[in-house]
C-alpha positions as CSV (number, residue, x, y, z in Angstrom):
1,M,-6.4,158.0,17.3
2,T,-3.3,156.6,18.7
3,Q,-3.3,154.8,22.0
4,Q,-3.6,157.2,24.7
5,T,-4.7,158.0,28.3
6,H,-6.6,160.4,29.3
7,D,-4.0,162.6,31.0
8,Q,-3.2,163.0,27.1
9,Y,-6.6,165.2,26.5
10,D,-5.0,168.0,27.8
11,P,-4.9,170.9,24.9
12,E,-27.7,134.8,12.9
13,Q,-25.6,137.6,10.3
14,Q,-25.8,141.4,10.1
15,E,-26.8,142.2,6.5
16,R,-23.5,143.1,4.8
17,D,-24.4,144.7,1.9
18,L,-26.9,147.5,3.1
19,S,-26.3,150.4,0.5
20,R,-24.5,153.6,0.7
21,R,-27.8,155.3,0.4
22,D,-29.1,153.4,3.1
23,F,-26.4,154.2,5.6
24,V,-26.5,157.9,4.2
25,A,-30.2,157.6,5.1
26,M,-29.3,156.8,8.6
27,G,-27.1,159.7,9.1
28,L,-29.8,162.3,8.2
29,A,-32.1,160.6,10.4
30,A,-29.4,161.3,13.2
31,G,-29.6,164.7,12.2
32,V,-33.0,165.1,12.9
33,V,-33.1,163.6,16.2
34,A,-29.8,165.6,17.4
35,A,-31.8,168.8,16.1
36,G,-34.0,168.2,19.3
37,I,-37.1,167.2,17.2
38,P,-39.5,165.6,20.4
39,A,-39.1,161.7,20.8
40,S,-41.0,159.6,22.5
41,A,-41.3,159.7,26.1
42,A,-38.5,157.5,27.6
43,M,-39.7,153.7,29.1
44,P,-39.2,153.3,32.6
45,V,-36.1,151.5,33.5
46,V,-34.5,148.9,36.5
47,E,-31.0,149.0,36.8
48,T,-29.5,146.0,38.8
49,M,-26.0,145.0,39.9
50,V,-25.0,141.9,38.5
51,E,-22.2,139.5,38.4
52,I,-21.0,137.3,35.3
53,K,-18.8,134.4,35.1
54,T,-15.9,135.1,32.6
55,P,-12.9,133.0,32.0
56,D,-10.8,135.2,33.9
57,G,-12.6,135.6,36.9
58,T,-16.2,137.6,38.1
59,C,-17.0,140.4,36.3
60,D,-19.3,143.5,38.2
61,A,-21.9,144.9,35.8
62,A,-24.9,147.4,35.6
63,F,-28.0,145.6,34.3
64,I,-30.2,148.3,33.2
65,H,-33.5,147.5,31.0
66,P,-37.0,148.4,30.5
67,T,-39.3,147.7,33.3
68,T,-41.4,145.5,30.8
69,G,-40.8,143.4,27.8
70,S,-37.4,141.8,26.1
71,H,-35.5,144.2,24.3
72,P,-32.3,144.6,22.0
73,A,-29.3,144.2,24.4
74,V,-26.2,146.7,23.8
75,I,-23.0,146.7,25.7
76,I,-21.2,149.3,26.6
77,W,-17.6,149.9,27.3
78,A,-16.4,152.3,29.4
79,D,-13.9,154.9,28.7
80,A,-10.0,154.9,31.0
81,F,-12.3,155.9,34.0
82,G,-13.9,152.7,34.3
83,L,-17.3,151.9,35.5
84,R,-19.1,154.7,37.1
85,P,-22.2,156.9,37.8
86,A,-21.7,158.8,34.6
87,L,-21.1,155.4,32.6
88,R,-24.7,154.2,34.4
89,E,-26.9,157.0,33.5
90,M,-25.9,156.7,30.0
91,G,-27.0,153.6,30.5
92,K,-30.1,154.6,31.9
93,R,-31.0,156.9,29.2
94,L,-30.1,154.2,26.5
95,A,-32.6,151.5,28.5
96,G,-35.0,154.3,28.4
97,E,-35.1,154.4,24.5
98,G,-36.1,150.7,24.7
99,Y,-33.2,148.7,25.1
100,S,-31.4,146.0,27.6
101,V,-28.2,147.5,28.3
102,L,-24.9,145.9,30.4
103,V,-22.0,148.4,31.3
104,P,-19.6,145.9,32.5
105,N,-16.5,147.1,35.1
106,P,-13.8,146.6,32.6
107,Y,-11.2,146.5,35.4
108,Y,-12.8,143.8,37.6
109,R,-9.3,141.8,37.3
110,V,-8.0,144.4,39.3
111,G,-11.0,145.5,41.5
112,K,-14.9,145.6,42.1
113,G,-16.6,148.7,41.7
114,Q,-15.5,152.3,41.1
115,L,-11.9,152.5,41.1
116,L,-11.1,155.9,39.9
117,D,-12.9,159.3,41.0
118,T,-13.1,161.9,37.9
119,A,-13.8,164.6,40.3
120,N,-10.4,164.4,42.1
121,F,-8.4,163.3,38.9
122,N,-5.6,165.4,37.7
123,F,-4.2,164.4,34.4
124,Q,-0.7,165.6,35.7
125,T,-0.2,163.5,38.8
126,D,-2.6,160.7,38.3
127,R,-1.7,159.3,35.2
128,A,0.0,156.0,36.8
129,K,-3.3,155.0,38.3
130,L,-4.4,154.3,35.0
131,T,-1.9,152.1,33.8
132,P,-2.5,148.8,35.4
133,L,-6.0,149.4,35.0
134,M,-6.3,149.5,31.3
135,G,-3.6,147.0,31.1
136,S,-5.8,144.5,32.7
137,I,-8.6,144.8,29.6
138,T,-6.6,145.8,26.8
139,A,-3.8,142.5,26.9
140,D,-4.4,140.4,24.1
141,G,-7.6,138.4,24.3
142,A,-9.1,139.9,27.2
143,A,-11.8,141.9,25.6
144,E,-12.4,138.8,23.3
145,R,-13.1,136.4,26.5
146,D,-15.2,139.0,27.8
147,A,-17.2,139.8,24.8
148,A,-18.0,136.2,24.6
149,A,-19.0,135.9,28.4
150,F,-21.3,139.0,28.4
151,V,-22.6,137.8,25.1
152,A,-23.4,134.4,26.3
153,W,-25.1,136.1,29.7
154,L,-27.4,138.6,28.1
155,D,-28.8,135.6,25.7
156,T,-30.1,133.9,28.9
157,Q,-31.8,137.2,30.3
158,K,-35.4,137.2,29.9
159,Q,-35.5,141.0,29.4
160,V,-33.2,140.4,26.2
161,N,-34.7,139.2,23.1
162,T,-32.5,137.2,21.3
163,A,-34.2,137.4,18.0
164,K,-32.5,140.9,17.6
165,K,-28.8,141.7,17.2
166,I,-26.7,142.9,20.1
167,G,-24.9,146.4,19.4
168,T,-22.3,147.8,21.6
169,Q,-20.3,151.0,22.2
170,G,-17.1,152.4,23.7
171,Y,-15.4,155.7,24.4
172,C,-11.9,156.5,24.4
173,M,-10.4,153.1,25.7
174,G,-13.9,151.2,24.9
175,G,-13.6,152.0,21.0
176,P,-10.9,149.3,20.5
177,L,-13.0,147.1,22.4
178,V,-15.9,147.6,20.6
179,M,-13.6,146.6,17.6
180,R,-12.4,143.4,19.3
181,T,-16.3,142.5,20.4
182,S,-17.5,143.0,17.1
183,A,-14.8,140.6,15.7
184,A,-15.1,138.0,18.5
185,V,-19.0,137.3,18.4
186,P,-19.7,138.3,14.7
187,N,-22.7,136.6,14.5
188,R,-24.6,138.2,17.4
189,I,-23.3,141.8,17.2
190,G,-25.3,143.9,14.7
191,A,-24.0,147.2,15.5
192,G,-20.8,148.6,16.9
193,A,-19.9,152.6,17.7
194,S,-16.6,154.4,18.9
195,F,-16.5,157.7,20.2
196,H,-13.0,159.0,20.5
197,G,-11.7,155.9,20.5
198,G,-7.9,155.8,21.0
199,G,-5.4,153.3,19.3
200,L,-8.0,152.2,16.6
201,V,-4.8,151.9,14.0
202,T,-1.7,151.1,15.1
203,D,1.5,149.7,13.5
204,R,1.5,146.8,16.2
205,P,0.6,143.3,14.8
206,N,-3.1,142.9,17.3
207,S,-4.3,146.3,15.9
208,P,-8.0,146.7,16.1
209,H,-8.3,147.8,12.2
210,L,-6.7,144.1,11.3
211,L,-9.8,142.6,13.0
212,I,-12.1,144.6,10.3
213,P,-12.7,141.6,7.9
214,K,-14.5,139.6,10.7
215,I,-16.7,141.8,11.7
216,K,-20.2,141.8,10.2
217,G,-21.9,144.6,12.1
218,K,-22.6,148.1,11.1
219,M,-20.1,150.4,12.7
220,Y,-19.7,153.9,13.1
221,F,-16.5,156.1,14.4
222,G,-17.2,159.6,15.8
223,V,-14.0,160.9,16.0
224,A,-12.1,163.8,17.8
225,S,-10.9,167.1,15.9
226,N,-7.4,166.3,18.2
227,D,-7.2,162.3,17.5
228,D,-7.5,163.2,13.6
229,M,-4.5,166.2,14.4
230,Q,-2.2,163.4,15.8
231,Q,-3.3,160.9,13.5
232,P,-4.6,162.2,10.0
233,T,-4.7,158.7,8.1
234,A,-6.3,156.6,10.6
235,K,-9.8,157.4,9.3
236,D,-9.0,156.6,6.0
237,T,-7.2,153.5,6.9
238,L,-10.7,152.3,8.7
239,K,-12.4,153.1,5.6
240,A,-10.4,151.6,2.8
241,A,-10.2,148.5,5.3
242,F,-14.2,148.6,5.9
243,E,-14.9,149.0,2.2
244,A,-12.3,146.1,1.3
245,A,-14.4,143.8,3.7
246,K,-17.9,145.1,1.8
247,N,-19.0,146.6,5.0
248,P,-18.7,150.0,4.3
249,A,-18.7,152.2,8.2
250,K,-19.5,155.5,8.5
251,I,-16.5,157.5,10.2
252,E,-16.5,161.5,10.7
253,V,-14.5,164.0,12.2
254,Y,-16.4,166.2,14.9
255,A,-14.6,169.5,14.1
256,N,-15.2,171.2,17.7
257,A,-14.9,168.1,19.5
258,L,-11.6,166.8,22.0
259,H,-11.1,163.4,22.9
260,G,-13.2,162.6,25.3
261,W,-16.1,165.0,24.2
262,C,-19.2,162.8,25.1
263,M,-18.4,162.0,29.0
264,S,-20.2,164.5,31.2
265,D,-17.8,164.0,33.8
266,M,-14.5,164.9,32.3
267,P,-12.2,166.4,34.7
268,V,-11.7,170.0,34.2
269,Q,-8.6,171.4,34.7
270,A,-6.5,174.9,35.1
271,G,-6.0,176.5,32.2
272,A,-7.7,174.0,29.4
273,P,-10.5,173.9,27.7
274,P,-13.2,171.9,29.0
275,I,-13.6,168.3,27.1
276,Y,-17.3,167.8,27.7
277,N,-19.4,169.2,24.7
278,K,-22.6,168.8,25.1
279,P,-23.8,169.9,21.9
280,D,-21.7,167.4,20.3
281,A,-22.3,164.6,22.5
282,E,-25.7,164.8,21.6
283,R,-25.2,165.0,18.0
284,A,-23.0,161.4,18.9
285,W,-26.0,160.2,21.0
286,G,-28.2,161.1,18.0
287,E,-25.9,158.7,15.7
288,L,-26.0,156.3,18.0
289,L,-29.7,155.8,18.2
290,T,-30.1,156.0,14.1
291,L,-27.4,153.3,14.0
292,Y,-29.2,150.8,16.6
293,K,-32.6,151.7,15.1
294,A,-31.4,150.1,11.9
295,A,-29.0,147.5,12.5
296,L,-30.8,145.6,15.8
297,A,-33.6,145.3,14.1
């Protein structure tokens, strides 16, 4: 889980004393979902593009929610490829489960809309395109300012049930942003999930894992096999820090999944195995829904 870019893919308070038994039960329930047992039909949803004022400018975002009612809110943090159709489709799927979902453009400080095209991205030659984009949101304090603005905006929307906690999920680059969001607005964020998150544990003074004492929400970490190989102690550091904070997290390595496995539009490079792994992506989705169902109640 070292900090990496996609070109390196090649090969009030949430209950802090949720028992270990209950959290294990959540994981077992996720297995039922992932096994394909039929769920209720998805709700019809509506998607609109919105603009949210932040301390750093105006963020464009997709806001997707069921056509009627108010629901728990969720913030989806993109991977390094940013806001694009695959992320909006993910938002629609989640909204269909009964959530009001915000999918922000993490790179609004640099430009609006979709700034990268995964279909034509080459990990070997296009790496330089990612650096200024990722730097705009990973700069110290940027995600925290955004998180506070996004939560404040969501809490003014009639489609959001403010009596419920907010969830947040992130992919690759978005994993650390989930942790920063959860620590920045701890009394509103009830659950966070990181999938193939990069740079969750570093030796820098701003390492995301150092924020764990501030996090009140329940957390889930799905770790890619190659990330675990590169940094095998990271999961243990995370586990120990959450246990010390008396807020145990569920952390598991996906043995057959590579960094980026949840993203359906991951570029396929000649001579390299596919990154997107549908069975494990569905398993991860099941874990996510189980987490939200238990923690955003």
